[in-house]
N, C-alpha and C positions, 0 to 999 in steps of 0.2 A: 635470887630469882624466884618470882610468884607468879601465879596466873593472872594474867591480865598485861604482863610485861611485853613489849614489842622488843625482838632481839634479832641480830644477824648471825646467820649460821653458813659455814661452808661445809658443804655434803662430802664426807670423806668414805662413806659405807652405805652398805644396804642390809635392812632387818629381813628376817626370813619372810615378811609380809609385803615386800617391796618397797618400804618406806625409806626416805633417805635418813641418813644418821650422821649427826655432827656435834660439835662440844662448843659450849659456850660457858665462860667462867668455869672450866674444868668439869661442867656437867654435861652428860650425854642426852642430847635432843633428837627425838624422832619427828620427821617432818614428812607426813603424807603427802605424795605428789611431787616431792623435791627428787632430783635426779643426781646421780652420782656427778661430782666435781662443779656443780653449782654453788654459787653464793645467793642466799635468798634472805628476804626479810620475814620474820613469822611471829605470829601471836601466840604466847605460851597459854594453854587451855588446861593444862595438867601437869603439876609438879610434886614428885613424891621420891623419897629415897635416892636424892642425887640424880634422879632422871626426870626427864620432862616429855611432853608430847606438845608440839606446836604447829599451828595451822597456818600453811603457806599463805602470805598476803602480797609478795610482790618479789618478781625476779630480778636481782642486781647483776649477775653473771649467770644467764642461761646456758644449759647445756647446747652444743651443736646438735645433739640427737633428739632434742625436743621438738615435736611436731604439733599440728592441729589434730585435736581428738575428732575420729569420725562421726561419732555419737554425741550429739549437743549434752546428754544426761548421765555421760560416762563417770564425770566426777561425783555424782550424787548416787548412782546405783550402786555403786561398789562391786560390780561383776567384772568391771574392765579397768582395774586399777592402773594399767599400764598402758591405755591407750593413748596417751599424750608422748610416748616414747617411741622412737624408730623401732621397727621390728628387730634390728641387728642388736640395738641396746638391750630390748627384751631377752633375748637369747644369752648375752653375755651377762646380764644380771642374774638370770636363772641359774648359769653356770657358777657364779660367785657365791649365790645364796646356798647351793648346795655344797660347795667347796667348803664355805665357812661353818656349816653344819656338821660336816664329816670332821673337819680338824678339831672345831671348838667343844662339839659334845661327844663325839667318838674317839677322839684322839687318833684319827686315821688320817694319813700322810697321801694315800694313793692319789695319783692325780685324776681329776675328775675331766672326763671328755667335752668338747665343745656340745653344746645342747643341739640335737636334731631337731630341727623347725620345719614349717610347712611352708609351701610355695605360695599359697594364697591363705593367710591366717584369718579368715572370716567366714561366718556363716557355716561352721563347722558342728554345731551342737545338735544332737539327735534328740535331747529331753530338756524341758523346761518345767518348772513348778511355779505357779504364778499366783500371787496373793490376790483375792477380790477386795476391791475398794468402793465404798458408797456413799464417800463421806461428801459430796457435791450433788447429790441427788442423780448422778449417771454411774452407771456399772464401768469400772475400769479394771483391767487385769494388769499386773505389774509385780513389782519387787520393793522390798524394804531396803533403806538406806543401811549400810553396813552398820551394826551396832545400834540401830534404833527402829521405831516403827513408823519412821516417815515414809510415806509411799511414794514410788516414783514408777510412773506409767511404763508398760513395755515399749509401746510407740515404736514400731519397726526395728526390734533389737537386732543389731547389726551381727551377733553370734547365732542368730535362727535362721533358716531358709525364708524366702519371701513366701513359700506356701504355708509355713506355720505361723508366721506374722499374719498373714490374711487370716487364717483360721482364729487367732486371738482377737482380731477384730470382730470377727463374725460372732466370736462367743460372747463378747460383750453385749452385742445386740440381742442375742438370744436370751441371755439371762435378764437383760434390762426389760424385756417383753414377756418374761415368763410369770410375773406377777409375784414372785417369793424370792426376789432378788437377794435379801440377807440371810438366806438359807445356806447358801455356798460359801464357803470360807476360802478355798483353795482349787486351782484346777492343774492338774498334770497333763502334759502332752508328750507323747513320744512319737517320733517319725523316723520312718525307716529309710536308709540312705540308699537302699537298694531298689524299693520300688515305689517309695513315696507314700506308702500307706501310713495313716496316722491313728493313734490309741489316745482318747481322752478319759481322764479319771477326775470326777467330781468329788471333792472332799468337803464333808459335812460333818458337825458334831452328832446329828441325830442319826439314828439307826434306820429309820424309815425314809424311802425316797419318795419325795412328794411331787415331782415333776416329771411324769411320764412323757409327757408331749415333748419336752426338751430332749430326751435321748433320742426320741422318733424322729424330730425334727434334724437332730445334728448327724445321725447316720445317714442322711441323705446329702450331706454336704461332700463336695468332690474331696476324695483322699481319707475321709474318715471311715474305716473299718470296724472300730471296737471302740464302745462306750461302757466305762464302769463308775461304779460308786464306791467310794472309800469312807469308811466311819473312822472318825479321829476325834476322839473325846479329849484329848490333849493337844491343844493347838500350840503348845511350845515345840512340838516334833511336827516333821513335814507330814507324815503319813501314817495312819493307823494300820493295824493287821488285817482287819476285815475288809475284802473285797466282794463286790457282786457286780456280775456282769449284766448290763441293762440292756445292751443291744449290740448285733454284730459278732465279730470273731473273739476267741478268748485269748488269742495272740496275734501279736504281728511277725513277720519275717524280717530279718536284717542279715547283712553279711559284714565280715572282716576278712579282707583277703578272699580266698577261694571258699571260705567256709561259711555255711548258712546255718542261722540260729533262730530258734523259736523264742520269742520274748514275751513273758507274761508282765502285768503292771508292776509286780514286786521284784521284777529281776534285775540284778546288777548287771549292767552293760556298759562298757566304756562310751563316754558321750561323744567319741571324735574317732570316726571308723578309720579314716584315712590315717590318722597317727596311731590308732591303738595296732593296726598291721604293722607298723614300722616297730612300735614297742615289742610285738609278739615275735616278730622275726629276731629282734635282738635276744630275747629271752631264749629262743632256739639256739641261736649261734652261741650264747653264754653255756648251755647246757652241755654242748659238746657230746651230741649222742652219736653212738655208732651202731645203733640197732640192737644193742645188748642188754641196755640199762633198764633196771626198774625204777620207775620214777613217782614221786609223790607229788601232786598238785594241791597245795593246801589253800583253803580258803578258795575253792575252784568255782564257787558259783555255778553258773550256768555252763561251765566246761569250756569257755572260749580258749584259755591257755592249754588246756588239756589235749584238745583236738590239734593245736600246735605241734606240741610236744609228741604225740602220737605219731607223728610222719616219720620220726627217725629213733623211736624209742621201742624197746620189746614189749613193755606195758607201762600203762600210766593209770595210777590210781588217783581219783579225784576225792577230796574229803571236803565236806560243807555242812554247816550246822543247820541250814535253812531246808527244810524237807521240799518244799516246792521247787527251789532252785536245783535240787538233786533230780527230781522228775524232769525238769527242763532239760537238765545236763544229759540224762539218759537218752531224752527224746533228739537232743541234738546230735549226740552219737550215732544215732540211728539215721538221721537225717543226711549225715555225711558219710554214711556207710563205714563206720569206724568200729572194729572189733577188739581194739586195743585198750580201749578206756574202759575202767570199772569204777562206779561212783557210790561213795559211800555217805550217808546222812550220820555224820557223828562230828564230835569236839576233836579237834586234832590231838590236843592234849591227854584226851582218853583212849584214842584209837590208835595213835602212832606207838606208845609204848608197848601195848598188848600185841600189836602186830609184830613189833619187832622181837619179842619175847617168844614167839612163836617160830622163831627162826629165820624169818624173813630178811633179805638183805636190801637196804635202800642205797641205789646209786647216787640219785640226783633228787634233791627237794627244791621245788618251785614254791615260793610263799608270795601271796599277794594280799595282805591284810588291810582292814579299813585304816583311816586317818590315825587312830590311836596307837597304830603298830600291833605288836605281838604280846600277849601275856606271857609272863615269865614261865608259866607250865609248857606251853609251846614252843618256847626256845629251848627249854631243857628236853622235850622229846625230840626235837631235831638233833640235839646233840647227842643223845643217847641212841637215835636211829642208826649212827655210823655213816649217814651220807657224805660221800666224797665232796659233792659240789653243792652248794646252795645257791640258787638264783633268787634274790628278794627282789620284789616289785612293789614300790611304794609312791604313794602321793604326798609323803610329808617327811621332808629331808631330816626333820628334829627327831621323829620316832625311829627313823630310818637310821641315824646316826647311833642312836641310844641302843637299838638292838643289835647292829653290828659290832659295837663295842663289847657287848655281852657275848655275843658268838667269838670273838677274838679272844676273849679270856679263857674260852674252852677250847680253844685247838684250831680254829680257823683263821684264815688271813682274806683280807679283801684284795682281789686281784684286779677288778675293774669296775668303775663307775659310769653309766651312761644316761644322762638326762635325755628326755624326750619331750617336746612341748605339745602336750595333749591340749591344754588350756590357755590357748593363746589370747594375748591381751589382759591376762590376769597373771599374778604372781605366782599361782599355783603352777607345780612342776612335777611330772611323773619321772622315776629313776630307775633303772635296772642296776643291780649290784652283784658281781661274780663274787662268791667266796669259795675257797678252797680249804680242804682239811690239811693241815700241816703235817709235813713229813716227819715222823718220828725220828 
């Protein structure tokens, strides 16, 4: 087999990226866009080490779960890799992705529960980062194809509200008429599901903001209450560290369940409010709190999970290394009239061991790390903390399985695995895992 060959493949598995997996001449072949059970004709585009990637050319035996994509650009954009699949298939595929990762990478055989989905899995995203394109002389905002810099216009993205899509179109016109179009590289928009307020962040390489009229015009647009400038000299990353308020409010307010949160431009906040509530209720259930427990919420961000836990805990300590997030978390505790949460600006691997050495007892630990998972010192700190239960929230089944395996080697066992669909139409999936300390 070599690049350029046309092959026929029957899809018998699903990769962690939602790609179909089959075999041809005893070689594993990944086919993006192919579904479980399908037989397809595909063009080999890459071959190495007895593995190949092939581009879907023709359906020979299509899946009965294949449907027409709602967005004509879904196959290009890369943000909705599963839009051509029925929603029931998407949920089953994600359950299989999680189960495969737990068994293959973690050697964990605990059954994975069916994925909790949405009743209406569209227009759920409260945040978007749009690249600015000027290639055809007109300003367009949109995305890059996965793994490339080929531009795809946003064009009424089905994951955003109609209001946000309207703002994207308005921004294209404003930037076009600003006279300094090439100055802006990206635009981030946050939208509150609670009251519809929107925050706009312009991203430039240069520190000076040279378009004062643009901010003034934008703040007059219906729903826009906050306009920021972000300075990002490294365009390989989405946002730089420096934010400057240009017009309006410093924050917007949003809700998850009954809790209200203050959100600044750099805050981490789940992009799907409705499913985040489902996720956090499951975290609370797995924590098994009676009102007597001391709980640590590691990677607490702006305190969203901490406030849920505080409903039933004796005390919650939120640990977060980003200072601004800790300030937001403290403000959110006040906003929700909660006195049981304390927030610490520190690295968990530094803070937890010191806290434990002072004689403090940790009953339950909740961890919600970034996609790369936990650093080993964080896991070691959790082990030495003596926590009876660990509730691990993850957006990456692979690193979740890796970290769970490590914790199992040091006295814990996986009791339950519950995926939740926060990222409908994409292959991403969120998980909540309950781990308990083994009886000696």
